[in-house]
C-alpha positions in Angstrom: 13.7 -27.1 -35.0 16.2 -26.0 -32.3 16.7 -28.3 -29.3 14.3 -27.3 -26.3 16.1 -26.2 -23.4 15.1 -26.8 -19.9 14.4 -24.1 -17.4 13.5 -23.9 -13.7 11.5 -21.3 -12.3 11.8 -20.2 -8.4 8.3 -20.4 -7.0 9.3 -17.6 -4.2 10.9 -14.8 -6.5 10.3 -16.0 -10.1 14.0 -16.1 -10.8 14.7 -18.2 -14.0 17.6 -20.9 -13.9 18.7 -23.3 -16.6 19.6 -26.1 -14.4 17.9 -27.3 -11.2 19.7 -26.7 -7.7 18.6 -27.0 -4.3 18.9 -23.2 -3.3 17.6 -20.3 -5.4 20.7 -17.8 -6.3 18.6 -14.8 -6.3 16.3 -15.2 -3.1 18.4 -17.9 -1.2 15.1 -20.2 -0.7 15.6 -23.6 -0.6 13.7 -26.4 -2.8 11.8 -23.7 -4.8 12.8 -24.3 -8.4 10.4 -26.1 -10.3 10.6 -27.0 -14.0 8.7 -24.9 -16.2 7.3 -25.9 -19.6 8.5 -23.8 -22.2 6.9 -22.7 -25.5 7.9 -24.0 -28.6 11.0 -22.9 -29.9 10.8 -21.9 -33.8 13.9 -21.4 -36.2 14.5 -18.3 -38.0 12.7 -19.6 -41.0 9.4 -18.9 -39.5 8.4 -15.4 -40.3 5.6 -13.6 -38.4 5.1 -10.7 -41.1 2.2 -12.6 -43.0 -0.7 -14.8 -42.6 -2.2 -13.1 -39.7 -5.4 -11.1 -39.2 -5.4 -7.5 -40.2 -6.1 -5.2 -37.4 -8.1 -1.8 -37.6 -6.5 1.6 -36.1 -8.6 4.4 -34.7 -7.7 7.9 -33.9 -7.8 9.1 -30.2 -10.7 11.4 -31.0 -13.0 8.6 -32.5 -16.3 8.9 -30.7 -17.3 5.9 -28.6 -18.8 4.7 -25.5 -17.8 6.6 -22.4 -16.7 4.5 -19.4 -18.3 5.6 -16.2 -16.9 4.6 -13.0 -19.0 2.4 -10.8 -19.2 3.2 -7.0 -18.2 0.1 -4.5 -20.4 1.8 -2.1 -17.3 2.5 0.3 -16.2 6.0 0.0 -12.6 5.0 1.1 -12.4 2.3 -1.4 -13.4 4.5 -4.2 -11.0 7.1 -3.0 -8.0 4.8 -3.2 -9.1 3.7 -6.8 -9.5 7.2 -7.9 -13.2 7.5 -8.0 -14.7 4.1 -8.3 -14.4 1.0 -10.4 -13.8 1.2 -14.3 -15.7 -1.3 -16.5 -12.9 -3.6 -17.9 -10.4 -3.0 -15.5 -8.4 -5.6 -13.9 -7.4 -5.0 -10.2 -4.6 -6.8 -8.0 -5.1 -6.6 -4.2 -2.5 -8.1 -1.9 -1.9 -8.1 1.6 -0.9 -10.4 4.6 -3.0 -13.0 5.9 -5.9 -12.0 7.9 -5.6 -8.5 7.2 -9.2 -8.2 5.9 -8.9 -8.5 2.3 -11.8 -10.9 1.9 -13.8 -8.9 4.5 -13.4 -5.7 2.5 -14.1 -7.4 -0.8 -17.3 -9.0 0.4 -18.6 -5.9 2.0 -18.0 -4.0 -1.4 -19.6 -6.7 -3.4 -22.6 -6.6 -1.0 -23.1 -3.0 -1.4 -22.6 -3.0 -5.2 -25.4 -6.0 -5.1 -27.7 -4.0 -3.1 -27.4 -1.2 -5.6 -28.9 -3.4 -8.3 -25.8 -4.7 -10.1 -25.0 -8.1 -10.8 -21.8 -9.5 -8.8 -20.1 -12.7 -8.8 -17.8 -13.8 -6.2 -15.8 -16.9 -6.6 -13.9 -18.2 -3.8 -11.0 -20.9 -4.0 -10.0 -21.0 -0.6 -13.2 -21.4 1.3 -16.6 -23.3 0.8 -19.7 -21.4 0.0 -21.1 -22.1 3.4 -17.9 -20.4 5.1 -18.4 -17.4 3.0 -22.0 -17.1 3.9 -21.2 -17.2 7.5 -18.9 -14.5 7.2 -21.6 -12.4 5.2 -24.1 -13.2 8.1 -21.5 -11.9 10.6 -21.0 -8.5 8.6 -24.8 -8.2 8.3 -25.0 -8.7 4.5 -26.6 -12.3 4.4 -29.5 -11.0 2.1 -27.3 -9.5 -0.4 -27.9 -10.9 -4.0 -24.5 -12.1 -4.7 -23.9 -14.8 -7.0 -21.4 -17.0 -4.9 -19.4 -19.9 -6.0 -16.5 -22.0 -4.7 -14.2 -23.2 -7.6 -10.7 -23.2 -8.7 -10.8 -24.3 -12.3 -10.7 -21.1 -14.6 -12.2 -23.4 -17.5 -15.2 -24.0 -15.3 -15.3 -20.3 -14.2 -15.1 -18.9 -17.7 -17.7 -21.5 -19.2 -20.3 -20.5 -16.7 -19.6 -16.7 -17.2 -20.0 -16.9 -20.9 -23.4 -18.5 -20.5 -24.7 -15.4 -18.7 -24.9 -11.7 -19.0 -21.6 -10.2 -18.0 -21.8 -9.1 -14.3 -20.9 -5.5 -13.0 -17.9 -7.0 -10.7 -16.0 -10.4 -10.7 -14.1 -11.2 -7.6 -11.6 -14.0 -7.5 -10.2 -15.0 -4.2 -7.6 -15.9 -4.9 -5.3 -16.0 -7.9 -3.0 -18.5 -6.3 -5.7 -20.9 -6.0 -6.9 -21.1 -9.6 -5.6 -23.6 -12.1 -5.8 -24.1 -15.9 -5.9 -27.7 -17.3 -3.9 -26.4 -20.4 -0.8 -25.6 -18.3 1.2 -28.1 -16.4 2.1 -27.6 -12.6 0.1 -27.2 -9.3 -1.8 -24.3 -8.5 0.2 -21.2 -7.2 3.2 -21.8 -9.6 4.4 -19.1 -11.8 3.0 -20.7 -15.0 -0.4 -21.4 -13.5 -0.7 -17.9 -11.9 0.6 -16.2 -15.2 -1.9 -18.2 -17.5 -5.0 -18.2 -15.1 -4.6 -14.4 -14.6 -4.3 -13.9 -18.3 -7.4 -15.7 -19.3 -9.4 -14.0 -16.6 -8.1 -10.5 -17.5 -8.9 -11.1 -21.2 -12.5 -11.9 -20.2 -12.7 -8.8 -18.4 -11.6 -6.7 -21.3 -13.8 -8.1 -23.9 -17.0 -8.2 -21.6 -16.5 -4.8 -19.8 -16.4 -6.4 -16.3 -14.5 -5.1 -13.3 -12.2 -7.7 -12.1 -10.8 -8.0 -8.8 -8.0 -10.6 -8.2 -6.7 -11.2 -4.6 -3.1 -12.0 -4.4 -1.0 -13.8 -1.6 2.2 -12.1 -0.4 5.7 -13.3 0.2 7.4 -13.0 3.8 8.8 -9.9 2.6 5.4 -8.3 1.7 5.7 -8.6 -2.2 2.6 -10.0 -4.0 3.6 -13.7 -4.5 3.9 -15.3 -8.4 5.7 -13.6 -11.2 6.3 -10.0 -11.4 4.7 -9.7 -14.8 1.4 -10.1 -13.0 1.6 -6.7 -11.7 2.3 -5.5 -15.2 -0.8 -7.3 -16.7 -3.3 -5.7 -14.4 -4.3 -2.0 -14.3 -4.3 -1.2 -10.6 -2.2 -2.9 -7.9 -3.4 -2.3 -4.4 -1.9 -2.9 -1.0 -4.1 -3.7 2.1 -1.8 -2.8 5.1 -1.9 -2.5 8.8 -0.9 -4.2 12.1 -2.9 -6.7 13.7 -2.3 -5.3 17.0 -4.0 -1.9 15.8 -7.4 -1.5 14.6 -6.9 0.6 11.4 -6.4 -0.7 7.8 -4.9 1.4 5.3 -5.8 0.5 1.5 -2.9 2.0 -0.6 -2.8 2.2 -4.7 0.6 1.2 -5.6 0.1 1.3 -9.3 -3.4 3.0 -11.0 -3.8 3.7 -14.8 -7.3 5.4 -14.1 -6.2 7.7 -11.1 -3.6 9.2 -8.8 -1.0 6.7 -7.5 -0.3 6.6 -3.6 -3.8 7.5 -2.7 -5.2 5.7 0.5 -8.3 4.8 2.0 -8.4 4.1 5.7 -10.6 1.8 7.6 -11.0 0.6 11.1 -11.5 -3.1 11.9 -14.5 -3.4 14.1 -16.8 -6.3 15.2 -19.3 -5.8 12.1 -16.3 -5.7 9.9 -14.4 -2.8 8.3 -15.6 0.7 9.1 -14.6 3.8 7.0 -12.6 6.3 8.6 -13.5 9.9 7.5 -10.6 11.7 9.4 -7.7 9.4 9.7 -5.6 12.0 11.6 -7.6 11.1 14.9 -6.3 7.6 14.6 -2.7 8.6 14.9 -2.9 11.2 17.6 -2.7 10.5 21.3 -5.5 13.0 22.3 -3.4 14.3 25.3 -4.5 17.9 26.3 -1.1 18.7 27.9 2.2 18.5 25.7 4.5 15.7 26.9 8.3 16.1 26.2 9.5 14.0 23.2 6.2 14.0 21.3 6.0 16.0 17.8 3.2 16.3 15.3 3.9 15.7 11.7 1.5 16.5 9.1 2.2 13.7 6.4 0.6 13.6 2.9 -1.0 10.5 1.5 -1.8 11.0 -2.3 -3.9 14.1 -1.9 -4.9 13.4 1.7 -3.1 15.1 4.7 -2.7 12.8 7.7 -1.4 14.1 11.0 0.9 11.6 12.9 2.5 11.7 16.1 6.1 10.9 16.6 7.4 9.8 19.9 11.0 9.8 21.2 12.4 8.4 24.4 16.2 9.2 25.6 17.6 7.0 28.3 20.9 7.9 29.7 23.5 5.4 30.4 25.4 4.8 33.7 28.0 2.4 32.5 30.2 2.1 29.2 27.6 -0.4 27.6 26.8 0.3 23.8 23.7 2.4 23.5 20.7 1.0 21.7 19.0 2.6 18.7 15.2 1.2 18.3 13.0 2.5 15.7 9.3 1.4 15.0 7.7 3.0 11.8 10.7 4.8 10.3 14.0 4.3 8.6 16.7 3.3 11.1 19.2 4.5 8.8 17.7 8.0 8.4 17.5 8.0 12.3 21.3 7.4 12.5 21.7 10.2 10.0 20.0 12.7 11.9 21.6 11.9 15.2 24.9 12.7 13.5 23.6 15.9 12.1 22.5 16.8 15.6 25.6 15.9 17.1 28.0 17.5 14.5 26.1 20.7 13.7 24.1 21.5 17.0 26.7 20.0 19.6 24.1 17.6 21.2 25.4 14.4 22.7 23.5 11.3 22.0 26.4 8.8 22.0 26.2 7.9 25.7 22.3 7.6 25.7 19.8 5.0 24.3 17.3 6.4 21.6 13.9 5.1 21.1 11.6 6.3 18.3 8.0 5.2 17.6 5.4 6.5 15.1 2.3 6.1 16.8 -0.8 4.0 15.7 1.6 1.6 13.8 2.0 4.0 10.9 4.9 3.5 8.6 6.6 7.0 7.7 8.6 7.2 4.4 8.1 11.0 3.7 11.6 12.9 4.0 9.4 15.9 5.4 9.3 14.1 8.7 13.0 14.9 9.4 12.1 18.2 11.3 9.3 16.5 13.6 11.7 13.4 14.5 14.6 16.0 15.3 12.0 18.0 17.4 10.9 15.0 19.1 14.6 14.0 19.9 15.7 17.4 21.1 12.6 17.5 23.2 13.2 14.2 24.8 16.9 14.8 25.4 16.2 18.1 27.2 13.0 16.9 28.8 11.1 20.0 27.6 7.7 19.6 25.9 7.3 21.4 22.5 5.0 24.1 22.3 1.2 23.3 22.5 -0.7 22.6 19.5 2.3 22.8 17.1 3.1 20.8 13.9 6.6 20.5 12.5 7.7 19.6 8.8 11.1 20.0 7.0 13.7 17.9 5.1 17.0 18.1 7.2 20.2 18.2 4.8 23.7 16.9 6.3 24.6 20.5 6.5 21.9 21.2 9.2 19.6 22.9 6.7 15.9 22.8 6.8 15.0 22.2 3.2 11.4 22.9 1.5 8.8 20.2 1.2 6.0 19.5 -1.3 2.4 20.5 -0.3 3.3 22.7 2.7 0.1 24.8 2.8 -2.0 21.7 2.3 -0.5 20.3 5.6 -0.6 23.5 7.6 -4.3 23.9 6.4 -5.1 20.4 7.7 -3.4 21.0 10.9 -5.4 24.4 11.5 -8.8 22.5 10.8 -7.8 20.2 13.6 -7.3 22.9 16.0 -3.4 23.4 15.8 -2.2 26.7 16.1 1.5 26.8 15.3 3.6 25.5 12.5 7.5 25.4 12.1 9.1 24.6 8.9 11.5 25.8 6.1 11.3 29.5 5.0 10.7 28.7 1.3 7.4 26.9 1.2 6.4 28.0 -2.2 2.7 28.1 -1.0 0.4 30.7 0.9 0.0 29.4 4.4 -2.9 30.7 6.2 -5.0 29.8 9.2 -2.2 28.9 11.5 1.0 31.0 13.0 4.0 29.7 10.9 7.5 30.3 11.8 10.5 29.9 9.7 13.4 27.7 10.5 16.4 28.0 8.6 18.5 25.3 10.3 18.6 22.6 13.1 20.3 25.3 15.5 17.3 27.4 15.2 15.3 24.4 16.4 17.6 23.8 19.1 17.5 27.4 20.5 13.8 27.2 20.1 13.3 24.2 22.2 16.3 24.7 24.7 16.8 28.5 25.0 20.2 29.5 26.2 20.6 30.9 29.7 
């Protein structure tokens, strides 16, 4: 038998090293390398081509039991999942501490239990009395949920195997679970991987919908081994700013539905409330247009959301270096857009401080927001409000051209529903736009001429 080699795994990023060192070479964290017990190493004489159990193959058209989705009782949660919980699926939900993951899952569990289905909620971070206290605050103290406080996967699976499989199993959180067959403290890479594997195998064999709550690192990634995201069927992220009331449930991976679908919630005194029209959260509601404000119809999965982009230009009197501050958008893309406006349109931002903000704490990543940002910047620079009740879409190239974007018709129809009357964007939309007065802009110079007419 070959000599067993030692290996050390970083508890922050999951990197593997064959010698211990104080600092991880990948993520630069200190004192995070922990020795991992490797599996037995076999020589080449061991052959796995015989001695196993024969497996049975089936055709794709083999008749069998149809898996019907189960509603969570929360329409926004169902939307992000792609229509509801699939029996036998494993869902991993991550989010910042205190963002509302446990609150959301407790509300969903109560709704499913009230509908007559069996729900098991296992908390490894709180005592049962603390969970009951939160349930009473949320108005679900009478929900028939099977509640337990445990961290041993062996105890949990032994209990579950002795009862009928529930419709939903919630583990809060996977980083607190431990297995007595694996060395290491709870939360280590080997423990998280081993515990998740056992729970997922139980869910697949029994047809139980499993939801695992995952901690996140300071970078916002789910803590533990990256393989954990590959093991589950759905990866969800619960996002939001603590200074704002809204929360966004985003699907990052979904084997049973569309990716990038979102569910929008608002944090209230009685827990999380569903937001049927999320566009109203991110609009200021001002009747009169203000200089430096532009409305962008974003798209999240299949849902259009109207976002307000605000810009402020401050002229400097001295030769100080001007600041560029961005909230909710990519600072590198802002620098590129400012360079295009200066080079292609003759505008001067070099002696001015530029502040850009996406209202409501929303984070924009859609390149179709370029035109709306440019409109806000030009409006703020000229101190001229944009046309009332207008929306702006389009990607800006380095040549100053306005390029087509996806789902232009859907974006404009959503804007028309909310009372917007004018739309501006590229000429080749590829879709029939109705319900709104649409004006084509072939380049940024047309935008500047539209906002700042020549005298």
